[in-house]
Phi, psi and omega in degrees: 000140181295126183295338181289347181282347179279134178264127181291131180285140179217154172225112180252140183216140177229139169246123189203186172050065177291138180226136179269140180229134177267123175278318175203194186299325187259339190247130179225145175224164179242136169242166187229148176274131177249113179253132181233135176224127186206162168242013183289140177289349181287342187251137179294318179245144183271340174222141179200153174220126177225169178240134180222149176257169187301318182297332178286328173296319179299315177301314181301314182297320179297318180291319179296320179294322180295325183270352180220071188296332185272358181257134176274108183283150175295158182269151172274158170300140187297146175289151182221111181296343180251025180302130183252110184287349176272355179272111180300323181295312181295318179295316181295318180296317179295318181298317178296320179295322178293320179294317179297321177300310182293322178301316181291324176299316182290345177274359180254103187306321182299325182288339181291349179270357183277119184295332179293325176298316181292321177293322178296317186277333191229019173218166176251024178295149175288171179302314181298319181287328176295317177299314181294318180295318180296334180265007178073027184258014178242162180282356177241153180271173176300315181298319180294320179297322181290314184288340178281348183277118181287160177219099182249358185282153174269134183283154180306319180293321178295322178297317180295316179295322181296318179295320180293321178295321179295319179295319179298322180297313184288334179280345185275144176271354183266150176284138178267138179277355181248023179226158180274179179293343180269000179081015178261134183295135176240006177273179179292156180294154182295129181290159179289133177279107185290342177289339178259343192293341182284347183273127176282129181201159174235113188256001182291140184284159180296321181298316180290325184301321187247014179296326181285349182259359187292333180253035185289158178291184181298149180293352180281350180286146181274133183260129174264149178286000000 
């Protein structure tokens, strides 16, 4: 059989788009969008986007360590009781550390069999419900929980391809058959380039990254993870 007929397996993951949420007058926390794109048979869904906060990453690492005692798990970025969600540097550093943690977890084949990892990455269940679902204590299965989670976000690679296609359109002297008279694309969105998808990267701009934090409350508020 021709070796070129085999498709290389990949798992691409991005942690991006930090958003601040107020729990009450004094307490605020930040969550992050986790986007996953893969062709691996280990995953129920090939594309997914969910939002998770730092404390949920801590829970995931504890559960993975409990189920894989002989594996040295990667470390999370350290917790900080004085974490300032208005600091672009602190938010960016934590976000990069969370992405590196998940990338290293996904590079460990044994951990890919843990149902809690899949629920964390591809469902919006709470910690309590993820634990219950993984133990078979819910009326829905792990697969059902994952498939019920919608994914409407555009992936970083798709965003890059979309911007490049738009630039090519405006630079061209020829009329496009996939655009309206106003120059807006009416064709399907650009597919993900699988030749690039194996590379872990975060392509979101700094301005977009912290746009949701621009109207943040006073720095005197205490931030929860």
